[in-house]
C-alpha positions, 0 to 999 in steps of 0.5 A, spaced: 858 625 756 862 629 751 862 636 749 858 635 743 852 633 746 852 638 752 851 644 748 847 649 752 839 650 750 839 656 745 835 662 749 828 662 747 824 669 747 817 667 750 814 673 746 816 671 739 810 668 737 806 675 740 811 679 737 810 676 730 803 676 730 803 683 732 808 685 726 803 681 721 797 684 723 800 691 723 803 689 716 796 687 714 793 693 716 798 697 712 796 693 706 789 694 707 790 702 708 794 702 702 788 699 698 782 701 701 784 708 704 783 709 712 778 705 715 772 709 717 772 712 724 767 711 730 759 712 729 760 719 733 766 721 729 762 720 722 756 724 725 761 729 727 764 729 720 757 729 717 755 735 721 761 739 719 760 737 711 753 739 712 754 746 715 760 747 710 755 746 704 750 750 707 754 756 708 756 755 701 749 756 698 748 761 694 740 763 692 741 767 685 734 769 685 734 773 692 737 780 692 743 782 695 740 784 702 735 778 702 741 774 700 745 777 706 740 775 711 739 768 709 746 767 709 746 770 716 740 766 718 743 759 715 750 761 719 746 762 726 742 755 725 749 751 723 752 754 729 746 752 734 746 745 731 753 744 732 752 747 739 747 742 740 750 736 737 757 736 739 756 736 747 751 730 745 757 726 741 762 728 747 758 725 752 755 719 749 760 716 743 758 709 745 751 710 744 752 712 736 756 705 735 750 702 739 745 705 734 749 704 728 750 696 730 742 696 731 741 699 725 745 694 721 741 689 725 735 691 723 737 692 716 739 685 715 733 682 718 729 686 713 733 684 708 732 677 710 725 677 710 724 681 703 729 676 700 725 670 703 719 673 700 722 674 693 724 667 693 718 664 694 715 669 689 720 667 684 719 659 685 712 660 684 710 658 691 702 659 692 701 661 699 694 660 700 689 664 703 683 669 701 687 675 700 688 678 694 694 676 690 695 670 694 693 665 688 698 669 683 705 665 684 710 669 680 707 676 679 709 679 686 704 683 691 698 687 688 698 695 690 694 694 696 697 687 698 700 686 705 707 683 705 708 678 711 715 679 714 714 674 720 
């Protein structure tokens, strides 16, 4: 063989594909952060933020109708209630952060199931289907349920 055909194979980086994918993923995350802001944290972090926001709001409330002495007593009571609530919530969040993620996911699933059931019932009403039966409102195809009518979510 000649020298022209006996070239050495170029050195191949075995992790090149993985590195390229990681770079693309980071670039996409940065683009989304720039467009939509930071992503929400875990459910536990969001609960902690909610508790902090509520406590800040409660501590800033002013009751203009109360006198100065009553106002001071109300503020002290609110601050004490907020401190106690935080003292109760914080350890629960610290010990069980995954529980809040699971509860949030379960709530989302329940909401999706309810939404699906309601949309199905609404589409039957708008299509004018008669569902039959002797319950009130069942013979009115497009008026929706009456005030006391049961909506079947099955």
